[in-house]
N, C-alpha and C positions, 0 to 999 in steps of 0.2 A: 504493500500500500504506500502511496506517495504521501508521507506524513507532512511534508512541507506544504504541498497544495492544500491538504486537509486543514492544516493549522491556519493557513491564509484565509480559507473559506470561513472557518470558525470565527476568526478574529473579525472578519467583515460582518458576519451575522451578529456577533456580540456588540460590535460598534453600533449597528442599526438598532438593536434592541435597547442598548443603553441610551441612544438618542431619543427613542420613542418614550422610554420610561421617564425621562426628565422633561419631556415636552408637555406643555400645559394642554388640557383638553380644550377643544374648540366646538362651536356649534356646527354640526354636520348637516342638519336638516331641521326645517322649522315650518310648521303650519300654525302660525301664531294666533292668539286670541284676536278677534276682530276689534277694530278701533272705531268703526262708524256703523250707522244703521242698527243701533243696538236696541234690543227689547221691542216692546210694542206688539200689537196683535197682528200676526201675518194675514189673518182673514181680511183685514181692512188695510193692511200695510204690507204690500208685497215686496217692499225693499228691505225688510228685516234680514239681517245677515247672520244672526246667531240663534241657536236653539240647543237642545240637548237630546241625547238618545239614551234610553235606559238599557243597561246591560242586565245581567241576571245573577241570581244566587242559586240557580237550579242545579240539580244533580246530573250525573251522566245520563245521556240519552234524551234529554229534553232541554228546551230553552235555547238561548243563544248568548253569545258574548259579543260585545262591541269592540271593533278594532279598525285597523286600516293598513294600507300597503305603502311601501316607499322603495325607492332605489337611489343609488348614488351615481352620478355621472362621472366620467373620467376613466381612468385605468388603474389596475392594481387592487389593493385591499385596504379597507378601513376597519378600525376597531370601534365598535359601539360600546361606550362606557355606561351611558344612562339614557333612559327614555322617560320623559315627563308628560303626563296627561293632566287634564283639567276636569275636576269633579265638581258637579253642582250639588251642594248640600241638600239633604232631605228636609232640613229645618229652615225656617225663615231667618234672614240675616239678623244678627244681634242675639240669637239664642245659642245655647251650647250645642254646636253642630259640627265640631271637628271630625274628620274621618275616623279617628280612633274611637269616637263615641257612637259611630254608626255602623262600623264593620269590625268583625272579629278577625278577619284577615283579608288581604288583597293580594291577588296573584296576577303577574304579567306572564303571558305565554308568547313565545316568539320563535320564528324559524323561517325557512325557505318558503316562498309563496307556492301555494298549491299542494303542500305536503303537510304531514302532521307537525304541529308546533310542539316539539318535544322539550325545548328549553323553557325554563320558568324561573321566576324570581318572586319569592313569597315574603310579604310583610305580615307577620303573624302575631306580633305583640303590640301593646299600646305604645311602648317606647319606640319600636321600629316605625310604626305608622306615624307617630308624632314627629319623629326626626325627619321623615320623608315628606312631610306635608307643610305647605306654606300658604296662608290665605292671600289671595290676590283679587284684584278688581279690574274691570275693563278700564283702560286708560288711567288706572290708579284711583278711580273715583266711583265707579258704577258696579253694582252687583248684578246678578242675573235675574231677569224677570221671566217667570214661566209663561209658556204659550197659553196656559189655561187659567191663570190667576194674576191678580194685580200685585201679589206678594213678591218680594225680592228675596233671593237665595244666595248664600255665600258661595264663592268659588275658591276651590283649593287646588293648587298645583301639587301633584304627587309624583315624586321622582323615584324610579326604580334604578338604583345605581349598582356599581361594581359588576356589570354584566360581562365585560371582557369578551364580547361577541365579535368575531372576525367575519366580515362580510365582503363579498366580491362586488366590484362596481359593475353597473350595467345589468344587474340582476335584481328582480323584485323579491322583497321580503315582506312578511306580515307580522303583526303583533295583535294581541287582544287582551282585554283585562276582565278579570272576574272579581267580584266582591261578595263575601258572605256577610249578609246584613244582620244587624242586631235589631230585633223587634220589627222585622219586616221591611227594613230600609233597603232600597235598591240603589245600585250604582248608576248614576246618570253622568254621562261624559259629554263635554262640550263639543259641538260641531259648528262650523260656520260655512257660509257660502263664499267660496274663494273669488267669485266674480265681482262682488261689491262689498267685501269686508274691510277694505282699506288696510289689510295686514299682509305680511309676507307669507306667501304660500309657495313652497318649493315645487310642489307637483299638484296639478289639477287632474286627479284620477277619477273624476266623476263623483261618486258618492262613497261614504264610508262603507265598510264591509261588515256583515254579520258572520260570525263564526259559530258553528253548531257543535255542541258537545257530542263526541262520539265515544269517548272513554276517559274517565277521570284519571289523572289530570291532563291527559293529552286531548287536544282539540284539533280539528282539521278545517282548513278553509273550504268553504262551499264552492268557491270559484277562484279563478286566477285573475289577478289584477293585470292590466287595468280594464279589462273588458267588462267585468261585472255581469256575467251571465251564469245562471239564469237571473232574471231581473229581481227575483225574491231576495238575492243577496245584496242588493243595492236599493233598499227601500227608501221611499220618501217619508219624512216625518209628517205626522198628521197635521194638517193645516199649514204645512211648510213645503211649498212646491219647488223650492230651489235645490240644485245639487248641493251636497254638503260634505266637506272633508272633516275628519276628526282633527281637533286641535291638539298638537303634540310637538315636542321638542326632543331632538336627539343630540347628545354631546358625545364626543369621542376624539379619535385621532386619525388623521389621514396618512396614507403611505406606509402602512405597517407591512412586515413580511408576510408572505402567504403561509397558511398553517403548516404546510409541509416543511418549511424552513425551520420551524421550532422542533419538529421531529428530527431533522438532520442535525440540529444543534445538540439535542440530547444524545443522539447516537455518537456524534463526533466527540463530544466531551467525554463520553465513556471510553471510546477508543484511545483518545489522547491521554486520559488518566491511566489506562493500562500501560501505555508506552512509557509514561513518566515513572510508573512504579517499577517497570523492568530496568530502566536506566539507573534507578536508585539502588 
């Protein structure tokens, strides 16, 4: 074996990994909360840009989870460190309605589009949910107003972090969120019309996706993005006729080594270690 070439390759990979490890995370993808045309009754105001879709706390084989699809342009691989979604509280603004008081656990499922979403991140304790949740407002001043009520509801940004998910560019991926409610609470996630929300939308994939439970904790996309067929996977919200994307934020790092490089690194380090032990 050519140890010189192997050592050079290992040092190159180590340098890349070291560079990535010290680089700060950046925003890779953003379907931001809308900034204009907020609230109001869409039955009489068809310019409303914001609404919410209710996910589920159902068991395997029934119900649905709300999620969406995304992809990164360019070439190479990116690392997804965190995904942030926006939850509309079940209680009216000003009451005790933090996510940890409404859900016993929250689970993010994620994976390649059109296949079983086998990766997951679970927030299962009050401390975890509290640490991951931050109350936010539209434009810093406005809460969410329901489609069916004059009441206003608090908005919480919930971040699932430490994902370390390596994804390829130019390939569609999906994610979906499940919340197990306390006292019948349901997980309602923010969506907005990208055509007139006034906010940054990285992709206009039509409408958010429904993901149906097929086996707990694995869920499978009912269709492939961005086509959204059959149409039942891309529903309109009642009294909200506009296309709607889920609002979410992805942070991570661009230009990371492909997954096979990490395998080569582990193998090479083992071989190099054996060589050094023989020399000693």
